[in-house]
PDBQT receptor file of N, H, CA, C and O in Angstrom, charges set to zero:
ATOM      1  N   MET A   1      60.719  50.688 -21.013  1.00  0.00    +0.000 N 
ATOM      2  CA  MET A   1      61.338  49.617 -21.219  1.00  0.00    +0.000 C 
ATOM      3  C   MET A   1      61.029  49.936 -22.191  1.00  0.00    +0.000 C 
ATOM      4  O   MET A   1      59.962  50.409 -22.581  1.00  0.00    +0.000 OA
ATOM      5  N   ILE A   2      62.777  49.500 -23.154  1.00  0.00    +0.000 N 
ATOM      6  H   ILE A   2      63.645  49.116 -22.837  1.00  0.00    +0.000 HD
ATOM      7  CA  ILE A   2      62.633  49.762 -24.602  1.00  0.00    +0.000 C 
ATOM      8  C   ILE A   2      63.679  48.609 -25.112  1.00  0.00    +0.000 C 
ATOM      9  O   ILE A   2      64.853  48.517 -24.753  1.00  0.00    +0.000 OA
ATOM     10  N   VAL A   3      62.984  47.741 -26.041  1.00  0.00    +0.000 N 
ATOM     11  H   VAL A   3      62.030  47.816 -26.332  1.00  0.00    +0.000 HD
ATOM     12  CA  VAL A   3      63.915  46.413 -26.557  1.00  0.00    +0.000 C 
ATOM     13  C   VAL A   3      64.589  47.518 -27.911  1.00  0.00    +0.000 C 
ATOM     14  O   VAL A   3      63.937  48.561 -27.964  1.00  0.00    +0.000 OA
ATOM     15  N   LYS A   4      65.068  47.488 -28.347  1.00  0.00    +0.000 N 
ATOM     16  H   LYS A   4      65.597  46.641 -28.304  1.00  0.00    +0.000 HD
ATOM     17  CA  LYS A   4      65.854  47.287 -29.894  1.00  0.00    +0.000 C 
ATOM     18  C   LYS A   4      65.911  46.075 -30.813  1.00  0.00    +0.000 C 
ATOM     19  O   LYS A   4      66.655  45.099 -30.722  1.00  0.00    +0.000 OA
ATOM     20  N   ALA A   5      65.072  46.309 -31.619  1.00  0.00    +0.000 N 
ATOM     21  H   ALA A   5      64.467  47.101 -31.693  1.00  0.00    +0.000 HD
ATOM     22  CA  ALA A   5      65.882  45.189 -33.072  1.00  0.00    +0.000 C 
ATOM     23  C   ALA A   5      66.812  44.920 -33.189  1.00  0.00    +0.000 C 
ATOM     24  O   ALA A   5      67.666  45.748 -32.875  1.00  0.00    +0.000 OA
ATOM     25  N   GLN A   6      67.290  43.451 -33.770  1.00  0.00    +0.000 N 
ATOM     26  H   GLN A   6      66.596  42.778 -34.025  1.00  0.00    +0.000 HD
ATOM     27  CA  GLN A   6      68.642  43.299 -34.370  1.00  0.00    +0.000 C 
ATOM     28  C   GLN A   6      67.599  43.520 -35.569  1.00  0.00    +0.000 C 
ATOM     29  O   GLN A   6      66.385  43.625 -35.390  1.00  0.00    +0.000 OA
ATOM     30  N   PRO A   7      68.377  43.589 -37.089  1.00  0.00    +0.000 N 
ATOM     31  CA  PRO A   7      68.209  43.131 -38.065  1.00  0.00    +0.000 C 
ATOM     32  C   PRO A   7      68.171  41.788 -38.294  1.00  0.00    +0.000 C 
ATOM     33  O   PRO A   7      69.197  41.109 -38.335  1.00  0.00    +0.000 OA
ATOM     34  N   GLY A   8      67.257  41.421 -38.420  1.00  0.00    +0.000 N 
ATOM     35  H   GLY A   8      66.423  41.973 -38.387  1.00  0.00    +0.000 HD
ATOM     36  CA  GLY A   8      66.885  40.010 -39.411  1.00  0.00    +0.000 C 
ATOM     37  C   GLY A   8      66.120  39.532 -38.351  1.00  0.00    +0.000 C 
ATOM     38  O   GLY A   8      65.659  38.438 -38.677  1.00  0.00    +0.000 OA
ATOM     39  N   GLU A   9      65.612  40.011 -36.697  1.00  0.00    +0.000 N 
ATOM     40  H   GLU A   9      65.985  40.899 -36.432  1.00  0.00    +0.000 HD
ATOM     41  CA  GLU A   9      65.433  39.444 -35.395  1.00  0.00    +0.000 C 
ATOM     42  C   GLU A   9      63.124  39.124 -35.917  1.00  0.00    +0.000 C 
ATOM     43  O   GLU A   9      62.433  39.882 -36.598  1.00  0.00    +0.000 OA
ATOM     44  N   SER A  10      62.739  37.969 -35.326  1.00  0.00    +0.000 N 
ATOM     45  H   SER A  10      63.300  37.353 -34.772  1.00  0.00    +0.000 HD
ATOM     46  CA  SER A  10      61.676  37.983 -35.950  1.00  0.00    +0.000 C 
ATOM     47  C   SER A  10      61.172  38.332 -34.716  1.00  0.00    +0.000 C 
ATOM     48  O   SER A  10      61.813  38.140 -33.682  1.00  0.00    +0.000 OA
ATOM     49  N   THR A  11      59.727  38.985 -34.749  1.00  0.00    +0.000 N 
ATOM     50  H   THR A  11      59.206  39.141 -35.588  1.00  0.00    +0.000 HD
ATOM     51  CA  THR A  11      58.684  39.949 -33.639  1.00  0.00    +0.000 C 
ATOM     52  C   THR A  11      58.593  38.814 -32.299  1.00  0.00    +0.000 C 
ATOM     53  O   THR A  11      58.555  39.166 -31.120  1.00  0.00    +0.000 OA
ATOM     54  N   ASP A  12      58.569  37.343 -32.796  1.00  0.00    +0.000 N 
ATOM     55  H   ASP A  12      58.600  37.056 -33.753  1.00  0.00    +0.000 HD
ATOM     56  CA  ASP A  12      58.799  36.438 -31.808  1.00  0.00    +0.000 C 
ATOM     57  C   ASP A  12      59.655  36.752 -30.733  1.00  0.00    +0.000 C 
ATOM     58  O   ASP A  12      59.361  37.074 -29.582  1.00  0.00    +0.000 OA
ATOM     59  N   GLN A  13      61.266  36.548 -31.516  1.00  0.00    +0.000 N 
ATOM     60  H   GLN A  13      61.505  36.287 -32.452  1.00  0.00    +0.000 HD
ATOM     61  CA  GLN A  13      62.721  36.988 -30.134  1.00  0.00    +0.000 C 
ATOM     62  C   GLN A  13      62.106  38.291 -29.720  1.00  0.00    +0.000 C 
ATOM     63  O   GLN A  13      62.002  38.209 -28.496  1.00  0.00    +0.000 OA
ATOM     64  N   ILE A  14      61.566  39.654 -30.187  1.00  0.00    +0.000 N 
ATOM     65  H   ILE A  14      61.651  39.720 -31.181  1.00  0.00    +0.000 HD
ATOM     66  CA  ILE A  14      61.678  40.517 -29.839  1.00  0.00    +0.000 C 
ATOM     67  C   ILE A  14      60.874  40.574 -28.517  1.00  0.00    +0.000 C 
ATOM     68  O   ILE A  14      61.278  41.227 -27.555  1.00  0.00    +0.000 OA
ATOM     69  N   ILE A  15      59.746  39.882 -28.505  1.00  0.00    +0.000 N 
ATOM     70  H   ILE A  15      59.418  39.352 -29.286  1.00  0.00    +0.000 HD
ATOM     71  CA  ILE A  15      58.803  39.464 -27.690  1.00  0.00    +0.000 C 
ATOM     72  C   ILE A  15      59.196  38.980 -26.507  1.00  0.00    +0.000 C 
ATOM     73  O   ILE A  15      58.733  39.504 -25.493  1.00  0.00    +0.000 OA
ATOM     74  N   LYS A  16      60.039  37.987 -26.409  1.00  0.00    +0.000 N 
ATOM     75  H   LYS A  16      60.414  37.562 -27.232  1.00  0.00    +0.000 HD
ATOM     76  CA  LYS A  16      60.561  37.192 -25.789  1.00  0.00    +0.000 C 
ATOM     77  C   LYS A  16      61.422  37.932 -25.101  1.00  0.00    +0.000 C 
ATOM     78  O   LYS A  16      61.456  37.785 -23.879  1.00  0.00    +0.000 OA
ATOM     79  N   LYS A  17      62.375  38.966 -25.801  1.00  0.00    +0.000 N 
ATOM     80  H   LYS A  17      62.348  39.086 -26.794  1.00  0.00    +0.000 HD
ATOM     81  CA  LYS A  17      63.460  39.533 -24.647  1.00  0.00    +0.000 C 
ATOM     82  C   LYS A  17      62.752  40.635 -24.129  1.00  0.00    +0.000 C 
ATOM     83  O   LYS A  17      63.015  41.072 -23.009  1.00  0.00    +0.000 OA
ATOM     84  N   PHE A  18      61.831  41.150 -24.881  1.00  0.00    +0.000 N 
ATOM     85  H   PHE A  18      61.617  40.795 -25.791  1.00  0.00    +0.000 HD
ATOM     86  CA  PHE A  18      60.954  42.015 -23.936  1.00  0.00    +0.000 C 
ATOM     87  C   PHE A  18      60.145  41.324 -22.147  1.00  0.00    +0.000 C 
ATOM     88  O   PHE A  18      59.879  41.802 -21.044  1.00  0.00    +0.000 OA
ATOM     89  N   LYS A  19      60.060  40.154 -22.754  1.00  0.00    +0.000 N 
ATOM     90  H   LYS A  19      60.276  39.766 -23.650  1.00  0.00    +0.000 HD
ATOM     91  CA  LYS A  19      58.823  39.415 -21.399  1.00  0.00    +0.000 C 
ATOM     92  C   LYS A  19      60.262  38.939 -20.221  1.00  0.00    +0.000 C 
ATOM     93  O   LYS A  19      60.045  38.790 -19.019  1.00  0.00    +0.000 OA
ATOM     94  N   LYS A  20      61.883  38.728 -20.926  1.00  0.00    +0.000 N 
ATOM     95  H   LYS A  20      62.060  38.849 -21.903  1.00  0.00    +0.000 HD
ATOM     96  CA  LYS A  20      62.471  38.589 -19.894  1.00  0.00    +0.000 C 
ATOM     97  C   LYS A  20      63.084  39.977 -19.409  1.00  0.00    +0.000 C 
ATOM     98  O   LYS A  20      63.626  40.125 -18.313  1.00  0.00    +0.000 OA
ATOM     99  N   LEU A  21      62.971  40.705 -20.108  1.00  0.00    +0.000 N 
ATOM    100  H   LEU A  21      62.531  40.585 -20.998  1.00  0.00    +0.000 HD
ATOM    101  CA  LEU A  21      63.574  42.260 -19.381  1.00  0.00    +0.000 C 
ATOM    102  C   LEU A  21      62.155  42.309 -18.459  1.00  0.00    +0.000 C 
ATOM    103  O   LEU A  21      62.345  42.347 -17.244  1.00  0.00    +0.000 OA
ATOM    104  N   VAL A  22      61.062  42.312 -18.821  1.00  0.00    +0.000 N 
ATOM    105  H   VAL A  22      60.907  42.281 -19.809  1.00  0.00    +0.000 HD
ATOM    106  CA  VAL A  22      59.949  42.734 -18.203  1.00  0.00    +0.000 C 
ATOM    107  C   VAL A  22      59.900  41.510 -16.506  1.00  0.00    +0.000 C 
ATOM    108  O   VAL A  22      59.237  41.716 -15.490  1.00  0.00    +0.000 OA
ATOM    109  N   LEU A  23      60.624  40.602 -16.723  1.00  0.00    +0.000 N 
ATOM    110  H   LEU A  23      61.163  40.434 -17.549  1.00  0.00    +0.000 HD
ATOM    111  CA  LEU A  23      60.662  39.375 -15.859  1.00  0.00    +0.000 C 
ATOM    112  C   LEU A  23      62.104  39.840 -14.361  1.00  0.00    +0.000 C 
ATOM    113  O   LEU A  23      62.144  39.904 -13.132  1.00  0.00    +0.000 OA
ATOM    114  N   GLN A  24      63.072  40.056 -15.594  1.00  0.00    +0.000 N 
ATOM    115  H   GLN A  24      63.039  40.004 -16.592  1.00  0.00    +0.000 HD
ATOM    116  CA  GLN A  24      64.467  40.445 -14.568  1.00  0.00    +0.000 C 
ATOM    117  C   GLN A  24      63.935  42.130 -13.570  1.00  0.00    +0.000 C 
ATOM    118  O   GLN A  24      64.224  42.443 -12.415  1.00  0.00    +0.000 OA
ATOM    119  N   ASP A  25      63.321  42.691 -14.333  1.00  0.00    +0.000 N 
ATOM    120  H   ASP A  25      63.086  42.437 -15.271  1.00  0.00    +0.000 HD
ATOM    121  CA  ASP A  25      63.355  43.922 -13.551  1.00  0.00    +0.000 C 
ATOM    122  C   ASP A  25      62.165  43.897 -12.665  1.00  0.00    +0.000 C 
ATOM    123  O   ASP A  25      61.839  44.897 -12.025  1.00  0.00    +0.000 OA
ATOM    124  N   GLN A  26      61.351  42.517 -12.598  1.00  0.00    +0.000 N 
ATOM    125  H   GLN A  26      61.615  41.705 -13.118  1.00  0.00    +0.000 HD
ATOM    126  CA  GLN A  26      60.090  42.531 -11.536  1.00  0.00    +0.000 C 
ATOM    127  C   GLN A  26      59.198  43.810 -11.575  1.00  0.00    +0.000 C 
ATOM    128  O   GLN A  26      58.975  44.474 -10.562  1.00  0.00    +0.000 OA
ATOM    129  N   LEU A  27      58.635  44.154 -12.979  1.00  0.00    +0.000 N 
ATOM    130  H   LEU A  27      58.816  43.615 -13.801  1.00  0.00    +0.000 HD
ATOM    131  CA  LEU A  27      57.624  45.358 -13.112  1.00  0.00    +0.000 C 
ATOM    132  C   LEU A  27      56.254  45.062 -12.774  1.00  0.00    +0.000 C 
ATOM    133  O   LEU A  27      55.479  45.941 -12.396  1.00  0.00    +0.000 OA
ATOM    134  N   LEU A  28      55.811  43.386 -12.947  1.00  0.00    +0.000 N 
ATOM    135  H   LEU A  28      56.440  42.673 -13.254  1.00  0.00    +0.000 HD
ATOM    136  CA  LEU A  28      54.876  43.300 -13.010  1.00  0.00    +0.000 C 
ATOM    137  C   LEU A  28      54.787  42.827 -11.366  1.00  0.00    +0.000 C 
ATOM    138  O   LEU A  28      53.744  43.234 -10.853  1.00  0.00    +0.000 OA
ATOM    139  N   THR A  29      55.363  42.319 -10.756  1.00  0.00    +0.000 N 
ATOM    140  H   THR A  29      56.210  41.988 -11.173  1.00  0.00    +0.000 HD
ATOM    141  CA  THR A  29      55.319  41.647  -9.336  1.00  0.00    +0.000 C 
ATOM    142  C   THR A  29      54.910  43.728  -8.453  1.00  0.00    +0.000 C 
ATOM    143  O   THR A  29      53.978  44.173  -7.784  1.00  0.00    +0.000 OA
ATOM    144  N   GLN A  30      55.970  44.223  -8.901  1.00  0.00    +0.000 N 
ATOM    145  H   GLN A  30      56.727  43.861  -9.444  1.00  0.00    +0.000 HD
ATOM    146  CA  GLN A  30      55.606  45.856  -8.378  1.00  0.00    +0.000 C 
ATOM    147  C   GLN A  30      54.334  46.283  -8.486  1.00  0.00    +0.000 C 
ATOM    148  O   GLN A  30      53.630  46.531  -7.507  1.00  0.00    +0.000 OA
ATOM    149  N   LEU A  31      53.958  46.396  -9.711  1.00  0.00    +0.000 N 
ATOM    150  H   LEU A  31      54.530  46.195 -10.506  1.00  0.00    +0.000 HD
ATOM    151  CA  LEU A  31      52.433  46.615 -10.326  1.00  0.00    +0.000 C 
ATOM    152  C   LEU A  31      51.106  46.205  -8.974  1.00  0.00    +0.000 C 
ATOM    153  O   LEU A  31      50.330  46.800  -8.227  1.00  0.00    +0.000 OA
ATOM    154  N   LYS A  32      51.578  44.625  -9.367  1.00  0.00    +0.000 N 
ATOM    155  H   LYS A  32      52.209  44.142  -9.974  1.00  0.00    +0.000 HD
ATOM    156  CA  LYS A  32      50.444  43.560  -8.544  1.00  0.00    +0.000 C 
ATOM    157  C   LYS A  32      50.550  44.358  -6.770  1.00  0.00    +0.000 C 
ATOM    158  O   LYS A  32      49.602  44.864  -6.170  1.00  0.00    +0.000 OA
ATOM    159  N   GLU A  33      51.716  44.265  -6.368  1.00  0.00    +0.000 N 
ATOM    160  H   GLU A  33      52.486  43.855  -6.856  1.00  0.00    +0.000 HD
ATOM    161  CA  GLU A  33      51.272  44.577  -5.135  1.00  0.00    +0.000 C 
ATOM    162  C   GLU A  33      51.041  45.896  -4.847  1.00  0.00    +0.000 C 
ATOM    163  O   GLU A  33      50.638  46.015  -3.689  1.00  0.00    +0.000 OA
ATOM    164  N   LYS A  34      51.168  47.319  -5.656  1.00  0.00    +0.000 N 
ATOM    165  H   LYS A  34      51.495  47.221  -6.596  1.00  0.00    +0.000 HD
ATOM    166  CA  LYS A  34      50.857  48.416  -5.328  1.00  0.00    +0.000 C 
ATOM    167  C   LYS A  34      49.280  48.764  -6.015  1.00  0.00    +0.000 C 
ATOM    168  O   LYS A  34      48.809  49.895  -5.889  1.00  0.00    +0.000 OA
ATOM    169  N   GLU A  35      48.774  48.029  -6.507  1.00  0.00    +0.000 N 
ATOM    170  H   GLU A  35      49.156  47.110  -6.610  1.00  0.00    +0.000 HD
ATOM    171  CA  GLU A  35      47.651  47.974  -7.395  1.00  0.00    +0.000 C 
ATOM    172  C   GLU A  35      46.517  48.347  -6.251  1.00  0.00    +0.000 C 
ATOM    173  O   GLU A  35      45.614  49.124  -6.561  1.00  0.00    +0.000 OA
ATOM    174  N   PHE A  36      46.581  47.757  -4.866  1.00  0.00    +0.000 N 
ATOM    175  H   PHE A  36      47.314  47.126  -4.614  1.00  0.00    +0.000 HD
ATOM    176  CA  PHE A  36      45.684  47.688  -4.176  1.00  0.00    +0.000 C 
ATOM    177  C   PHE A  36      46.373  48.305  -2.449  1.00  0.00    +0.000 C 
ATOM    178  O   PHE A  36      47.435  47.894  -1.980  1.00  0.00    +0.000 OA
ATOM    179  N   TYR A  37      45.386  49.416  -1.712  1.00  0.00    +0.000 N 
ATOM    180  H   TYR A  37      44.524  49.749  -2.094  1.00  0.00    +0.000 HD
ATOM    181  CA  TYR A  37      46.114  50.170  -0.439  1.00  0.00    +0.000 C 
ATOM    182  C   TYR A  37      46.090  48.791   0.376  1.00  0.00    +0.000 C 
ATOM    183  O   TYR A  37      45.007  48.233   0.557  1.00  0.00    +0.000 OA
ATOM    184  N   LYS A  38      47.622  48.079   1.012  1.00  0.00    +0.000 N 
ATOM    185  H   LYS A  38      48.501  48.532   0.865  1.00  0.00    +0.000 HD
ATOM    186  CA  LYS A  38      47.517  47.136   2.264  1.00  0.00    +0.000 C 
ATOM    187  C   LYS A  38      47.929  47.970   3.548  1.00  0.00    +0.000 C 
ATOM    188  O   LYS A  38      48.978  48.606   3.647  1.00  0.00    +0.000 OA
ATOM    189  N   LYS A  39      47.154  47.890   4.308  1.00  0.00    +0.000 N 
ATOM    190  H   LYS A  39      46.301  47.373   4.227  1.00  0.00    +0.000 HD
ATOM    191  CA  LYS A  39      47.732  48.129   5.509  1.00  0.00    +0.000 C 
ATOM    192  C   LYS A  39      48.570  47.811   6.283  1.00  0.00    +0.000 C 
ATOM    193  O   LYS A  39      48.760  46.642   6.619  1.00  0.00    +0.000 OA
ATOM    194  N   PRO A  40      49.624  49.404   6.966  1.00  0.00    +0.000 N 
ATOM    195  CA  PRO A  40      50.755  48.497   7.300  1.00  0.00    +0.000 C 
ATOM    196  C   PRO A  40      50.972  47.319   8.207  1.00  0.00    +0.000 C 
ATOM    197  O   PRO A  40      52.025  46.686   8.278  1.00  0.00    +0.000 OA
ATOM    198  N   ALA A  41      49.297  46.961   9.260  1.00  0.00    +0.000 N 
ATOM    199  H   ALA A  41      48.442  47.476   9.203  1.00  0.00    +0.000 HD
ATOM    200  CA  ALA A  41      49.572  45.764   9.920  1.00  0.00    +0.000 C 
ATOM    201  C   ALA A  41      49.526  44.330   9.084  1.00  0.00    +0.000 C 
ATOM    202  O   ALA A  41      49.909  43.265   9.569  1.00  0.00    +0.000 OA
ATOM    203  N   ILE A  42      48.963  44.495   7.677  1.00  0.00    +0.000 N 
ATOM    204  H   ILE A  42      48.651  45.360   7.283  1.00  0.00    +0.000 HD
ATOM    205  CA  ILE A  42      48.678  43.763   6.611  1.00  0.00    +0.000 C 
ATOM    206  C   ILE A  42      50.015  43.147   6.425  1.00  0.00    +0.000 C 
ATOM    207  O   ILE A  42      50.485  42.082   6.827  1.00  0.00    +0.000 OA
ATOM    208  N   ARG A  43      50.559  44.233   5.615  1.00  0.00    +0.000 N 
ATOM    209  H   ARG A  43      50.177  45.098   5.288  1.00  0.00    +0.000 HD
ATOM    210  CA  ARG A  43      52.117  44.376   5.046  1.00  0.00    +0.000 C 
ATOM    211  C   ARG A  43      52.850  43.693   6.011  1.00  0.00    +0.000 C 
ATOM    212  O   ARG A  43      53.467  42.813   5.411  1.00  0.00    +0.000 OA
ATOM    213  N   LYS A  44      53.131  43.645   7.359  1.00  0.00    +0.000 N 
ATOM    214  H   LYS A  44      52.630  44.360   7.846  1.00  0.00    +0.000 HD
ATOM    215  CA  LYS A  44      53.835  42.954   8.236  1.00  0.00    +0.000 C 
ATOM    216  C   LYS A  44      53.624  41.683   8.423  1.00  0.00    +0.000 C 
ATOM    217  O   LYS A  44      54.478  40.941   8.907  1.00  0.00    +0.000 OA
ATOM    218  N   LYS A  45      52.320  41.254   8.012  1.00  0.00    +0.000 N 
ATOM    219  H   LYS A  45      51.626  41.857   7.618  1.00  0.00    +0.000 HD
ATOM    220  CA  LYS A  45      51.571  39.855   8.853  1.00  0.00    +0.000 C 
ATOM    221  C   LYS A  45      52.369  38.987   7.409  1.00  0.00    +0.000 C 
ATOM    222  O   LYS A  45      52.888  37.873   7.481  1.00  0.00    +0.000 OA
ATOM    223  N   GLU A  46      52.266  39.986   5.965  1.00  0.00    +0.000 N 
ATOM    224  H   GLU A  46      51.844  40.891   5.907  1.00  0.00    +0.000 HD
ATOM    225  CA  GLU A  46      52.375  38.918   4.962  1.00  0.00    +0.000 C 
ATOM    226  C   GLU A  46      54.448  38.792   4.678  1.00  0.00    +0.000 C 
ATOM    227  O   GLU A  46      55.091  37.966   4.030  1.00  0.00    +0.000 OA
ATOM    228  N   LYS A  47      54.881  39.913   5.434  1.00  0.00    +0.000 N 
ATOM    229  H   LYS A  47      54.359  40.584   5.960  1.00  0.00    +0.000 HD
ATOM    230  CA  LYS A  47      56.033  40.043   5.467  1.00  0.00    +0.000 C 
ATOM    231  C   LYS A  47      56.498  38.782   6.417  1.00  0.00    +0.000 C 
ATOM    232  O   LYS A  47      57.234  37.925   5.928  1.00  0.00    +0.000 OA
ATOM    233  N   MET A  48      56.005  38.669   7.945  1.00  0.00    +0.000 N 
ATOM    234  H   MET A  48      55.407  39.365   8.342  1.00  0.00    +0.000 HD
ATOM    235  CA  MET A  48      56.649  37.668   8.922  1.00  0.00    +0.000 C 
ATOM    236  C   MET A  48      56.341  36.515   8.203  1.00  0.00    +0.000 C 
ATOM    237  O   MET A  48      57.360  35.926   7.841  1.00  0.00    +0.000 OA
ATOM    238  N   ALA A  49      55.022  35.844   7.780  1.00  0.00    +0.000 N 
ATOM    239  H   ALA A  49      54.194  36.322   8.074  1.00  0.00    +0.000 HD
ATOM    240  CA  ALA A  49      54.793  34.559   6.598  1.00  0.00    +0.000 C 
ATOM    241  C   ALA A  49      56.057  34.770   5.514  1.00  0.00    +0.000 C 
ATOM    242  O   ALA A  49      57.165  34.321   5.808  1.00  0.00    +0.000 OA
ATOM    243  N   GLU A  50      55.951  35.110   4.901  1.00  0.00    +0.000 N 
ATOM    244  H   GLU A  50      55.051  35.475   4.663  1.00  0.00    +0.000 HD
ATOM    245  CA  GLU A  50      57.161  35.529   4.062  1.00  0.00    +0.000 C 
ATOM    246  C   GLU A  50      58.391  34.794   4.589  1.00  0.00    +0.000 C 
ATOM    247  O   GLU A  50      58.880  33.880   3.926  1.00  0.00    +0.000 OA
ATOM    248  N   LEU A  51      58.830  35.113   5.591  1.00  0.00    +0.000 N 
ATOM    249  H   LEU A  51      58.433  35.856   6.130  1.00  0.00    +0.000 HD
ATOM    250  CA  LEU A  51      60.415  35.344   6.079  1.00  0.00    +0.000 C 
ATOM    251  C   LEU A  51      59.752  33.198   6.753  1.00  0.00    +0.000 C 
ATOM    252  O   LEU A  51      60.213  32.182   6.233  1.00  0.00    +0.000 OA
ATOM    253  N   ARG A  52      59.095  33.194   7.466  1.00  0.00    +0.000 N 
ATOM    254  H   ARG A  52      58.721  34.019   7.889  1.00  0.00    +0.000 HD
ATOM    255  CA  ARG A  52      58.661  31.926   8.055  1.00  0.00    +0.000 C 
ATOM    256  C   ARG A  52      58.905  30.658   7.025  1.00  0.00    +0.000 C 
ATOM    257  O   ARG A  52      59.699  29.755   7.289  1.00  0.00    +0.000 OA
ATOM    258  N   ARG A  53      58.220  30.702   5.972  1.00  0.00    +0.000 N 
ATOM    259  H   ARG A  53      57.575  31.436   5.757  1.00  0.00    +0.000 HD
ATOM    260  CA  ARG A  53      58.274  30.300   4.844  1.00  0.00    +0.000 C 
ATOM    261  C   ARG A  53      60.046  29.819   4.238  1.00  0.00    +0.000 C 
ATOM    262  O   ARG A  53      60.458  28.720   3.867  1.00  0.00    +0.000 OA
ATOM    263  N   ARG A  54      60.626  30.893   4.328  1.00  0.00    +0.000 N 
ATOM    264  H   ARG A  54      60.291  31.786   4.629  1.00  0.00    +0.000 HD
ATOM    265  CA  ARG A  54      62.137  30.979   3.791  1.00  0.00    +0.000 C 
ATOM    266  C   ARG A  54      62.454  29.927   4.797  1.00  0.00    +0.000 C 
ATOM    267  O   ARG A  54      62.338  28.737   4.504  1.00  0.00    +0.000 OA
ATOM    268  N   ARG A  55      62.862  30.335   6.010  1.00  0.00    +0.000 N 
ATOM    269  H   ARG A  55      62.956  31.301   6.249  1.00  0.00    +0.000 HD
ATOM    270  CA  ARG A  55      63.268  29.779   6.900  1.00  0.00    +0.000 C 
ATOM    271  C   ARG A  55      63.202  28.270   7.179  1.00  0.00    +0.000 C 
ATOM    272  O   ARG A  55      64.047  27.487   7.614  1.00  0.00    +0.000 OA
ATOM    273  N   LYS A  56      61.219  28.024   6.574  1.00  0.00    +0.000 N 
ATOM    274  H   LYS A  56      60.532  28.660   6.221  1.00  0.00    +0.000 HD
ATOM    275  CA  LYS A  56      61.398  26.352   6.758  1.00  0.00    +0.000 C 
ATOM    276  C   LYS A  56      61.482  25.727   5.203  1.00  0.00    +0.000 C 
ATOM    277  O   LYS A  56      61.382  24.523   4.970  1.00  0.00    +0.000 OA
ATOM    278  N   HIS A  57      61.654  26.611   4.325  1.00  0.00    +0.000 N 
ATOM    279  H   HIS A  57      61.734  27.590   4.514  1.00  0.00    +0.000 HD
ATOM    280  CA  HIS A  57      62.382  25.941   3.172  1.00  0.00    +0.000 C 
ATOM    281  C   HIS A  57      63.723  25.906   3.704  1.00  0.00    +0.000 C 
ATOM    282  O   HIS A  57      64.186  24.767   3.764  1.00  0.00    +0.000 OA
ATOM    283  N   HIS A  58      64.581  26.961   4.164  1.00  0.00    +0.000 N 
ATOM    284  H   HIS A  58      64.205  27.886   4.115  1.00  0.00    +0.000 HD
ATOM    285  CA  HIS A  58      66.000  26.396   4.424  1.00  0.00    +0.000 C 
ATOM    286  C   HIS A  58      66.346  25.568   5.294  1.00  0.00    +0.000 C 
ATOM    287  O   HIS A  58      67.505  25.182   5.448  1.00  0.00    +0.000 OA
ATOM    288  N   LEU A  59      65.117  25.115   6.129  1.00  0.00    +0.000 N 
ATOM    289  H   LEU A  59      64.176  25.429   6.004  1.00  0.00    +0.000 HD
ATOM    290  CA  LEU A  59      65.595  24.032   7.240  1.00  0.00    +0.000 C 
ATOM    291  C   LEU A  59      66.091  22.656   6.300  1.00  0.00    +0.000 C 
ATOM    292  O   LEU A  59      67.128  21.996   6.229  1.00  0.00    +0.000 OA
ATOM    293  N   LYS A  60      64.529  22.614   5.521  1.00  0.00    +0.000 N 
ATOM    294  H   LYS A  60      63.687  23.150   5.579  1.00  0.00    +0.000 HD
ATOM    295  CA  LYS A  60      64.566  21.636   4.627  1.00  0.00    +0.000 C 
ATOM    296  C   LYS A  60      65.840  20.984   4.075  1.00  0.00    +0.000 C 
ATOM    297  O   LYS A  60      66.345  19.882   4.289  1.00  0.00    +0.000 OA
ATOM    298  N   ARG A  61      66.181  21.959   3.339  1.00  0.00    +0.000 N 
ATOM    299  H   ARG A  61      65.771  22.855   3.165  1.00  0.00    +0.000 HD
ATOM    300  CA  ARG A  61      66.909  21.693   2.475  1.00  0.00    +0.000 C 
ATOM    301  C   ARG A  61      68.188  20.979   3.145  1.00  0.00    +0.000 C 
ATOM    302  O   ARG A  61      68.790  20.035   2.633  1.00  0.00    +0.000 OA
ATOM    303  N   LYS A  62      68.473  21.528   4.259  1.00  0.00    +0.000 N 
ATOM    304  H   LYS A  62      67.984  22.295   4.674  1.00  0.00    +0.000 HD
ATOM    305  CA  LYS A  62      69.760  21.052   5.199  1.00  0.00    +0.000 C 
ATOM    306  C   LYS A  62      69.421  19.577   5.588  1.00  0.00    +0.000 C 
ATOM    307  O   LYS A  62      70.195  18.933   6.296  1.00  0.00    +0.000 OA
TER     308      LYS A  62
């Protein structure tokens, strides 16, 4: 990932741009997911739990 600095831009602003790009790209979340191997059954359970959470949240909003 490359962040180009504009003339007169401080290092803090450049770091802020970099962090924003990393969050938008979801790089850190992907790395955390792939850090350890998960069995397919565990992945399926987590996926179903996430779906339940989303449905529950969606129903509360109505």
